[in-house]
C-alpha positions in Angstrom: 9.8 -88.1 -98.7 6.1 -87.7 -98.0 4.6 -87.8 -94.6 2.0 -90.6 -93.8 -1.6 -89.7 -93.9 -2.9 -89.3 -90.3 -6.3 -90.6 -91.3 -9.7 -89.4 -90.2 -10.1 -87.5 -87.0 -10.9 -89.6 -84.0 -13.9 -88.9 -81.8 -13.6 -89.0 -78.0 -15.0 -92.5 -78.1 -12.3 -93.7 -80.4 -14.3 -93.8 -83.7 -14.0 -91.4 -86.5 -15.6 -88.0 -86.0 -18.7 -87.4 -88.1 -18.2 -85.3 -91.2 -20.2 -82.0 -91.5 -21.8 -81.7 -94.8 -21.9 -78.3 -96.5 -24.7 -76.0 -95.4 -25.0 -77.6 -91.9 -23.7 -75.4 -89.0 -21.0 -76.9 -86.8 -21.5 -77.4 -83.2 -21.2 -74.2 -81.1 -17.8 -73.5 -79.8 -17.5 -71.9 -76.4 -17.0 -68.4 -78.1 -20.0 -68.9 -80.4 -22.1 -70.1 -77.5 -21.2 -67.1 -75.5 -22.2 -64.9 -78.4 -25.5 -66.7 -78.7 -26.2 -66.2 -75.0 -25.4 -62.5 -75.5 -27.8 -62.2 -78.4 -30.7 -63.9 -76.7 -32.0 -66.8 -74.6 -34.1 -69.8 -75.2 -32.7 -70.6 -78.7 -34.3 -67.6 -80.4 -31.6 -65.5 -81.9 -33.8 -62.5 -82.8 -35.4 -61.8 -79.5 -33.6 -59.6 -76.9 -33.7 -60.2 -73.2 -35.3 -57.4 -71.3 -33.3 -55.8 -68.6 -34.8 -55.8 -65.2 -34.8 -52.4 -63.5 -32.1 -51.9 -61.0 -33.1 -51.6 -57.4 -31.6 -49.4 -54.7 -31.3 -45.6 -54.8 -30.7 -45.2 -58.5 -33.8 -47.3 -59.4 -36.0 -44.9 -57.4 -34.7 -41.6 -58.7 -37.9 -40.9 -60.5 -40.0 -41.4 -57.4 -37.6 -39.3 -55.3 -37.7 -36.5 -57.9 -41.5 -36.4 -57.9 -41.5 -36.4 -54.1 -39.2 -33.4 -53.9 -41.1 -31.3 -56.5 -44.6 -32.3 -55.2 -44.8 -29.3 -52.7 -44.2 -26.9 -55.6 -46.7 -28.7 -57.8 -49.3 -28.6 -55.1 -48.8 -24.9 -54.4 -48.9 -24.0 -58.1 -51.9 -26.1 -58.7 -53.9 -24.6 -55.8 -52.9 -20.9 -56.3 -52.3 -20.7 -60.0 -54.0 -23.5 -62.1 -57.2 -23.7 -60.0 -57.9 -19.9 -60.0 -57.3 -19.7 -63.7 -59.8 -22.5 -64.4 -62.3 -20.9 -62.1 -61.8 -17.5 -63.8 -62.3 -19.1 -67.2 -65.6 -20.7 -66.0 -66.7 -17.3 -64.6 -66.0 -15.7 -68.0 -68.4 -18.2 -69.6 -71.1 -18.1 -67.0 -73.6 -15.6 -65.5 -72.2 -15.7 -62.0 -73.1 -12.6 -60.0 -70.5 -12.9 -57.3 -72.9 -14.5 -54.7 -72.0 -18.0 -53.5 -69.9 -20.4 -55.3 -69.4 -20.0 -59.1 -69.9 -23.8 -59.4 -73.3 -23.9 -57.7 -76.4 -25.1 -59.5 -77.8 -21.6 -59.8 -74.9 -20.5 -62.1 -75.7 -21.2 -65.7 -73.4 -21.5 -68.7 -73.5 -18.3 -70.9 -71.1 -19.2 -73.6 -69.4 -16.3 -75.3 -72.1 -13.8 -74.3 -69.7 -11.9 -71.9 -67.1 -11.6 -74.7 -69.7 -10.4 -77.1 -70.8 -7.7 -74.7 -67.4 -6.1 -74.7 -66.1 -6.8 -78.2 -68.9 -6.9 -80.8 -72.1 -5.7 -79.2 -72.5 -1.9 -79.4 -73.0 -0.3 -76.0 -71.3 1.2 -73.0 -69.3 -2.0 -72.2 -67.8 -2.1 -75.7 -67.1 1.6 -75.6 -65.3 1.4 -72.3 -63.3 -1.6 -73.4 -62.2 -0.1 -76.6 -61.3 3.1 -74.8 -59.1 1.2 -72.4 -57.4 -0.6 -75.3 -56.7 2.7 -77.0 -55.2 4.2 -73.7 -53.1 1.1 -73.0 -51.9 0.9 -76.6 -50.5 4.5 -76.4 -49.1 3.7 -73.0 -47.2 0.7 -74.3 -46.1 2.6 -77.4 -44.5 5.3 -75.3 -43.3 3.5 -72.2 -41.6 0.4 -73.7 -39.2 2.3 -76.1 -38.5 5.0 -73.6 -37.7 2.8 -70.6 -35.6 0.5 -72.8 -33.6 3.3 -74.2 -33.1 5.0 -70.8 -32.1 1.6 -69.2 -29.5 0.9 -72.0 -28.1 4.5 -71.7 -27.8 4.2 -68.0 -26.1 0.8 -68.3 -23.6 2.2 -70.8 -22.9 5.1 -68.5 -22.4 3.0 -65.4 -20.3 0.5 -67.4 -17.9 3.2 -68.5 -14.3 2.8 -67.6 -13.7 6.4 -66.5 -16.7 6.7 -64.3 -15.9 7.0 -60.6 -18.4 6.0 -57.9 -20.1 3.3 -59.9 -21.6 1.7 -56.9 -23.3 4.9 -55.9 -24.8 5.5 -59.3 -26.0 1.9 -59.6 -27.8 2.2 -56.3 -29.2 5.6 -57.2 -30.6 4.5 -60.5 -32.0 1.2 -59.1 -33.5 2.7 -56.0 -36.8 3.8 -57.6 -37.4 0.2 -58.7 -37.4 -1.2 -55.2 -39.5 1.7 -53.7 -43.2 1.1 -53.2 -45.2 2.0 -56.3 -48.0 3.4 -54.2 -45.6 5.7 -52.3 -44.1 7.0 -55.5 -47.5 7.5 -57.1 -48.6 9.7 -54.2 -45.4 11.7 -54.4 -45.9 12.2 -58.2 -49.5 13.5 -57.4 -47.9 16.4 -55.5 -45.2 16.9 -58.1 -47.7 17.2 -61.0 -50.4 19.1 -59.2 -51.5 22.5 -60.4 -49.1 24.2 -57.9 -46.5 21.4 -57.9 -42.8 21.4 -58.8 -43.3 20.7 -62.5 -45.7 23.6 -63.1 -43.4 25.9 -61.1 -40.4 25.0 -63.3 -42.5 25.4 -66.4 -43.6 28.9 -65.2 -40.0 30.0 -64.9 -39.6 29.4 -68.7 -42.8 31.2 -69.5 -45.0 28.1 -69.9 -48.4 27.8 -68.2 -48.5 24.2 -67.0 -51.8 22.3 -67.3 -53.8 20.7 -64.6 -52.1 17.4 -65.2 -54.6 14.9 -63.7 -57.7 16.9 -64.8 -56.8 17.4 -68.5 -58.4 14.8 -70.8 -56.9 16.2 -74.0 -54.7 14.0 -76.1 -51.2 15.2 -76.8 -51.6 14.5 -80.6 -54.7 16.7 -80.6 -52.8 19.3 -78.7 -49.9 19.1 -81.3 -52.3 19.4 -84.2 -54.0 22.4 -82.5 -50.6 24.1 -82.0 -50.0 23.6 -85.8 -53.2 25.6 -86.5 -55.8 22.8 -86.9 -59.2 23.4 -85.4 -59.5 20.4 -83.0 -63.0 21.3 -82.0 -64.2 20.7 -85.6 -62.2 17.7 -86.8 -62.5 16.4 -90.4 -65.8 14.5 -90.9 -64.0 11.5 -92.3 -62.4 11.0 -88.9 -65.2 12.2 -86.7 -68.0 10.2 -88.5 -66.1 6.9 -88.9 -66.3 4.6 -85.9 -64.3 1.5 -85.0 -65.4 -0.4 -81.9 -67.7 2.4 -80.7 -65.0 5.1 -81.0 -64.4 7.5 -83.8 -61.2 7.5 -85.7 -60.6 11.0 -84.3 -60.7 9.6 -80.8 -58.4 6.7 -81.8 -55.6 9.1 -82.9 -55.9 11.4 -80.0 -52.8 10.1 -78.3 -52.2 9.7 -74.6 -53.9 12.3 -72.5 -52.1 14.8 -70.4 -52.9 12.8 -67.3 -51.6 9.6 -69.0 -48.4 11.4 -70.0 -47.7 12.1 -66.3 -48.2 8.4 -65.5 -45.9 7.5 -68.4 -43.1 9.7 -67.0 -43.6 8.1 -63.6 -43.4 4.5 -64.9 -40.4 5.1 -67.1 -38.5 6.6 -64.2 -39.3 3.8 -61.8 -38.8 0.8 -64.2 -35.6 1.9 -66.0 -33.4 0.9 -63.0 -34.4 -2.8 -63.1 -33.7 -3.1 -66.8 -30.5 -1.2 -66.4 -29.1 -4.0 -64.2 -30.0 -6.5 -66.9 -28.2 -4.5 -69.6 -25.3 -3.9 -67.3 -24.8 -7.7 -66.6 -24.9 -8.3 -70.4 -22.4 -5.6 -71.1 -20.0 -7.0 -68.5 -20.3 -10.4 -70.2 -19.0 -9.1 -73.5 -15.3 -10.0 -73.9 -13.0 -7.0 -73.7 -10.9 -8.5 -76.6 -13.8 -8.1 -79.0 -14.2 -4.4 -78.3 -10.4 -3.9 -78.4 -10.2 -5.7 -81.7 -12.9 -3.5 -83.2 -11.1 -0.4 -81.8 -7.8 -1.5 -83.4 -9.6 -1.9 -86.7 -10.3 1.8 -86.6 -14.1 1.7 -85.8 -15.6 4.7 -84.0 -17.6 4.6 -80.8 -21.0 4.6 -82.6 -19.8 1.9 -85.0 -18.6 -0.3 -82.2 -21.9 0.1 -80.4 -24.0 -0.6 -83.5 -22.0 -3.5 -85.0 -20.4 -5.1 -81.9 -22.2 -4.2 -78.7 -25.8 -4.1 -79.8 -25.8 -7.5 -81.6 -24.3 -9.2 -78.6 -27.0 -7.6 -76.4 -29.8 -9.0 -78.5 -30.9 -11.8 -76.1 -31.0 -9.3 -73.2 -32.8 -6.8 -75.4 -35.5 -9.4 -76.2 -35.9 -10.1 -72.5 -36.2 -6.5 -71.6 -38.7 -5.8 -74.3 -40.8 -8.9 -73.4 -40.9 -8.0 -69.7 -41.7 -4.4 -70.5 -44.4 -5.4 -72.9 -46.0 -7.7 -70.3 -45.7 -5.1 -67.5 -47.2 -2.2 -69.5 -50.2 -4.2 -70.6 -50.9 -5.2 -66.9 -50.5 -1.7 -65.5 -52.8 -1.2 -62.5 -51.2 0.2 -59.4 -50.5 3.7 -60.8 -53.9 3.9 -62.4 -55.7 2.9 -59.2 -53.7 5.4 -57.0 -53.4 8.4 -59.3 -56.5 8.6 -61.5 -58.8 5.6 -61.4 -59.5 6.1 -65.1 -60.2 9.8 -64.9 -60.3 12.4 -66.4 -62.9 11.4 -69.0 -61.7 7.7 -69.0 -58.5 8.7 -70.7 -56.4 6.8 -68.2 -58.6 3.7 -68.1 -56.7 0.5 -68.8 -58.0 -3.1 -69.4 -56.5 -4.3 -66.1 -58.3 -1.5 -64.1 -61.4 -1.9 -66.2 -61.5 -5.7 -65.3 -61.2 -4.8 -61.6 -63.9 -2.1 -61.9 -66.3 -4.2 -63.8 -65.9 -7.1 -61.4 -65.6 -5.6 -57.9 -67.5 -2.4 -58.4 -70.2 -3.1 -61.0 -70.5 -6.8 -60.0 -70.3 -7.9 -63.6 -68.0 -10.8 -62.9 -68.4 -12.6 -66.2 -67.4 -9.5 -68.2 -64.5 -8.7 -65.8 -63.1 -12.2 -66.3 -63.6 -12.0 -70.0 -61.6 -8.7 -70.1 -58.8 -10.4 -68.2 -58.6 -13.3 -70.7 -58.7 -11.0 -73.7 -55.9 -9.1 -72.1 -54.0 -12.4 -71.7 -54.5 -13.2 -75.3 -53.2 -9.8 -76.4 -50.1 -10.2 -74.3 -49.4 -13.7 -75.8 -49.9 -12.4 -79.4 -47.7 -9.4 -78.8 -44.9 -11.5 -77.3 -44.9 -14.0 -80.1 -44.9 -11.1 -82.7 -42.0 -9.5 -80.9 -40.1 -12.8 -80.8 -40.7 -13.2 -84.6 -39.4 -9.7 -85.3 -36.3 -10.1 -83.1 -35.4 -13.6 -84.2 -31.9 -14.4 -85.5 -32.5 -14.6 -89.2 -29.3 -16.4 -90.0 -30.0 -19.0 -87.3 -33.6 -19.4 -88.5 -32.4 -20.0 -92.1 -29.9 -22.5 -90.8 -32.6 -24.4 -88.9 -34.9 -24.3 -91.9 -32.1 -25.7 -94.1 -31.5 -28.5 -91.5 -35.2 -29.4 -91.4 -35.3 -29.5 -95.2 -32.3 -31.7 -95.4 -33.8 -34.1 -92.8 -37.0 -34.3 -94.7 -35.2 -35.1 -97.9 -33.1 -37.7 -96.2 -36.2 -39.4 -94.8 -38.0 -39.4 -98.1 -35.0 -40.8 -99.9 -34.1 -43.6 -97.4 -35.8 -46.8 -96.5 -36.2 -50.2 -98.3 -37.7 -50.3 -101.7 -40.6 -52.6 -102.6 -38.2 -55.0 -104.4 -35.8 -55.4 -101.5 -38.7 -55.7 -99.0 
């Protein structure tokens, strides 16, 4: 038995409800209206309603942050940024040190000060190239020696069987916190003609040199000891000049006086870097070394394949700080030699001071400082490139290539657009 047809739906007014033809949207139900209000307002479904920023404490976090860091920004701006800008202007001007460098009497000189010390033959270029040679040998000897000594001391102090570790840590670090001027004065007495070093050399039958009065380079001395006549060098080296210096002068090596300064600096700076290596060594998990030892590796193999790779970030930090510090050496040069003997201990930092404050060539002195800054930046970037993690660099390069390929292969085509 079939049920009766209920008939058309009744509207609230009692009449039949209007039929909805195909293609015409039905009236919004409460849920659809709610979704419409979520999507937008004013009947435009594509537009999004902008959120008003919240007030109160969280709405003012940016302002509060700038308020807290503003003292540091002001201090850095006044004592770092402004002096750098002023020094840059001085290096490009003819300021003579009298009055303000921004006065109307100071004229723009362009790259003239840089040309005087880099490309124009003369005393300024010769002194600058001599200082670069001296500092290059200084860096070449100090950075590897202080890094190796610091790492060796850190391994020694980190040893499990060593007793009195606190004493040795303090003893090794003590020279780093002592005044560099005081230590330099002490080393002047130690390396004097009648000092402790020459007295010890005399006991083994060696006649010690006058350390801070001997301008001979140690490479020239070594060649002389091998039988070469250093007073008459080969003409190919003596007659070929680069930057106002002959090739024979370029390969002279650090002078005897500079060697004494190198010994001083290595002894005083190794303690600081020792603490950095020691902290990194203590951060290496013991399980890693024990696993390598169980696998039958020797002490040298564990150091080379386990310890040293895990010290790579600290090694990069130590080398970077050592590189920056050695290119900026000034205190020891000023106290112990002031560039003597024969300008063999002259460095760019001391030459910049001497040119500016003694010779009143402020433009050239500032130019030397900025060239030194450029050298430090280039050397640091080169060192970062050499010590980079090759596997990580290859992985990043592969990720970038994949991202570029994805971007080039995605997006709407002309037909679908």
